[in-house]
N, C-alpha and C positions, 0 to 999 in steps of 0.2 A: 504494500499499500504506500502511496506517495503522501505520507502524513507524518508530522513530527511525533516523536515518542510521547510527548505530553498528551497529545490528542488520543493516541493509542491507549494510554493508561486510563484516561477519562472514560473511553468506551468500555474498557475492561471493568471499571468500577460500576458504571451504569448497568451493564448487562449482567454482571455478577449479582448486584443488589436485586435487580428485577428477577433473575432466576432463583435467588434465595427466597424471595417472597412467594413466588409461584410454587416452589417446592413446599412451602409451609401450608399452601392451600390445597395440596393434593389429597389430603385425608379428611377434609372438612367440607361441608356444603353439599348441595345436590350433586348427583352423578354427572350431570352435564358440565357443571362448573369444575368439578375435579378433573374431568377429561381435558377441558380447556386449559386448566392450570398445568397439567402434565405436559401438554404440547408446548405451552409457552415457556415452561421451565427448561425443556430440552433445547428450544430455540435460543433462549437467552444465554444459557451456559455455553452452548456451542459458539455463539457470537463472541462471548468473553474470551474463550480459548483462541478463537481465530484472530482476535484483535490484539493478542499479546505482541508487544514489540519484539522483533527479532534481535534487537540489540541486547535484550534481557534474557530471552528464551529462544534459542534457535530451534525452529520447527523441524522434526524429522522429515526425511524425504517422503515417507509413506503417509504423512498426516493428511494430504489432500484426498487420498483414497479412502481413509477412514471417514472424513467428512462426507464424501460422496456416498459411501455405503449407508452411513447412519441417516443422513437426511434424504437420500433417495428412498429408503424404506419408509421414513416418516412421511414423505410426500404421498407415496402410494396409500399409506394407511389413512391419511387425511382425505384423499380422493374417495376412498371406499366409504368413509363416514360423511362425505359431502361437506367437509370443512374446507371451503375453497381458499380462504385467506391463509390458513395453516399450510395448505398445499403450495401456494405461491411463495410463502416464506421459506419453506423447506427447499423448494426448487431454486430459489435465489441463493440459498447456501450452497447447493450443489454447483450452481453456476460459478460462484466465487471460488469454490474449491477447485473446479476445473481450470479456472484462470490461474490458480497457483501452479497447477501441473504445467501449464504452458510457459511458466517462467523458471522452471528448473532445468538443470543440465541434461539435455537429451541430444541425440543426433540432429544436426541442422541448427544448433544454437550457437551463439557467440560465446565461447567459453569464457572469454575475459570479462564480459559484462553480464553474463547470466541472462541474456535475452533470447527468448525462444523465437525461432523462425516458423511459427505456426500461423497459417492464414487467419486473420481476424483476431488473433490473440497475441499481442506483443506487450512487453513490459520489462521493467528493470528490477522489480522487487516482488517477493511473494506476498500473499495476503497478510501473513503475520509479520511482514518486513516493514513495520512502521518505524524505520530508523531515522527518518528525517534527513537522509542523505540525498544523493543526486536523484533527480526526477527523470524517469524514462517516459516512454510513450504509454498511454493508457493500456491497461490489460483488459482482456475480455473483448466482447463485440460491442462497439459503441451503440448500435441501434438497440440491442437487447438491454444494455445498461440504461439507456435513456428511457425505455419502456418501463423498466422496474422503478426508476426514479420517479416517473410520473405516477405510477400506481401508488408508491408509498407516500408521495406528497399528498395526493388526494385522500389516501386512507388516514394519514395523521391529521389532516384538517377536519375531515368528517368525524373522526373519532373524538377529536378535541372538542368539537362543537357539541357532540352528544354528552360529553362530560359536564357541560355547563348545567347549573341547577335548573330544574324544571320550573320552580316558582320564583318569580322575580321579587325584589323587595317591595313590600306593601301589598302582595297578592293575598287573596283570601286564605283563611287559616287552613282549609282543607288542602289547597294546592301546596302550601308551605309544609304541611304535615307529610304530604306524599313525597316532597323533595327530601325531607329529613329521613323518612323511612327508607328511601332508596340508597342513602349513604351507607357505606360499609364495605365489607370485603369485595362484593361484585364490582363496586365502583373503583376500588383500588386495583382490582385485576384489570379493569379496562384501562386505567391509567398506566399500568405496566405495559399493556399492549401499545399504547401511544409512545411510551418511552422506547420500546423496542423498535417501533417504526422509525423513530428519530435515529436510533442507532444504526438501523439498516441503511437509512439515507446517507449517514456519514460514511459507512463502509463502502457503499456503492460509489459515492463521490470520490473516495480515495483510491479506486481501482486505477 
């Protein structure tokens, strides 16, 4: 990723905190909420690991394939359960993991710079390479990256609007009571989803 180490650590903290909260919700609440919390926890913790600066923790050469296997399986499971947003998120993780593969030493790469000669996937650093060093060409496929950026921008804006209190100041007591009643773990879980959307935007922008 073409991002300073400080930004990388901030992403790690954001995603790890979100994943920790989601894990705490996997044993409480209705079954649907528990299933959502499990999916969000997997996504958030995976993002935290992927965002680790390579200057602090050098990722193993096989790590992109682990991401691909885990999140590819997660995407299939989300599609089976018709959780389209989770499926998009998991597929975005697979996409970023494959971009990492395109930036590792393989036949046809510039050995000195670590840049892969793979059509549509060029870059100078791995996904976990948030070293703040030299900036190479963007990794991945620009069109696909752009579509994912548009999706997550719309998602974050829409989800953020839905988090706004339903009852405005001075509204009738019943409306205010409904707004207060809706506050709690489900609202915090939705806030975590917004935070993860912001994290995904940052990671895609740093490709």
